[in-house]
C-alpha positions in Angstrom: -6.0 -13.7 4.0 -4.0 -10.4 3.9 -6.0 -8.9 6.7 -5.8 -12.0 8.9 -2.0 -12.1 8.5 -1.6 -8.5 9.7 -2.4 -7.1 13.1 -4.9 -4.6 11.7 -8.5 -4.3 12.9 -11.4 -5.6 10.8 -12.4 -2.0 9.8 -9.6 -2.3 7.2 -11.5 -4.8 5.0 -12.2 -2.1 2.4 -8.6 -1.2 2.0 -7.7 -4.9 1.8 -10.3 -5.5 -1.0 -9.2 -2.4 -3.0 -5.5 -3.3 -2.8 -6.2 -7.0 -3.7 -8.2 -5.8 -6.8 -5.3 -3.5 -7.8 -2.8 -6.4 -7.4 -4.9 -8.9 -9.4 -5.2 -6.5 -12.3 -1.4 -6.2 -12.5 -0.6 -10.0 -12.4 -1.2 -12.8 -14.9 -4.3 -14.8 -14.2 -4.1 -18.6 -14.5 -7.4 -19.0 -16.2 -6.5 -17.1 -19.4 -4.9 -18.6 -22.4 -2.9 -15.4 -23.1 0.1 -14.5 -21.0 -1.1 -11.0 -20.5 -2.4 -9.2 -17.4 -5.9 -7.6 -17.4 -4.1 -4.2 -17.3 -2.1 -5.1 -20.4 -5.2 -6.3 -22.2 -7.1 -3.0 -21.3 -4.3 -0.4 -22.0 -2.0 -2.2 -24.4 1.0 -1.6 -22.2 2.8 -3.7 -19.6 2.0 -2.8 -16.0 4.7 -1.6 -13.6 4.7 -3.5 -10.3 7.6 -1.6 -8.6 5.1 0.2 -6.3 3.5 -2.9 -4.9 4.2 -3.7 -1.3 3.0 -6.3 1.2 -0.3 -5.4 2.8 0.2 -4.7 6.5 3.9 -4.4 6.4 5.8 -1.9 8.6 6.5 1.6 7.2 8.3 4.7 8.3 6.8 8.0 7.1 8.7 11.2 6.9 6.8 14.0 8.5 6.8 17.3 6.6 6.2 20.7 8.1 7.6 19.9 11.6 8.8 23.2 13.1 10.4 21.8 16.3 13.9 20.7 15.6 13.8 18.1 18.4 10.5 16.6 17.5 10.6 13.2 15.7 10.6 13.5 11.9 9.9 9.8 11.2 6.8 7.9 12.4 6.4 4.2 12.5 3.1 3.2 10.7 1.5 0.3 8.8 1.0 0.1 5.0 -2.7 -0.4 4.1 -3.1 0.7 0.4 -2.5 3.0 -2.5 -4.1 6.4 -3.0 -6.5 6.6 -5.8 -6.0 10.3 -6.5 -2.2 10.6 -6.5 0.9 8.5 -6.6 1.1 7.9 -2.9 0.7 5.3 -0.2 -1.9 5.1 2.5 -0.5 4.2 5.9 -2.2 3.8 9.3 -0.8 5.2 12.6 -1.9 2.9 15.4 -1.0 5.3 18.2 -3.3 8.1 16.8 -5.6 5.7 15.0 -5.5 7.9 11.8 -4.6 7.2 8.2 -2.2 9.3 6.3 -1.3 9.6 2.6 2.3 10.1 1.9 4.9 9.6 -0.8 7.9 9.7 1.6 7.7 6.2 2.9 10.3 3.5 3.7 8.9 -0.1 3.9 10.0 -3.0 6.1 8.6 -6.1 4.4 11.0 -8.7 5.5 10.1 -10.7 8.6 
């Protein structure tokens, strides 16, 4: 459902599945009798959900290492997931058709 709601190509199914799995591990499941998330049952600590964002929402990424003062320093992209190796977001740039991993991201989830 997340992929159909966004304007992303079908090649992003893998990102959608990984992000859905991550979210489901951080929220309480209805079928369990305990009021604990799978993450809480596995680690013994409550999960943080402050890093969760809407899949396919707009994002602005700060470009680092730009040498030209007049070049744009912010790029409009789309959020598609979380990095597995570091605390960062994976975003997709539709104009260049490339994915980037960045921590310097501002999200636009409303509307």
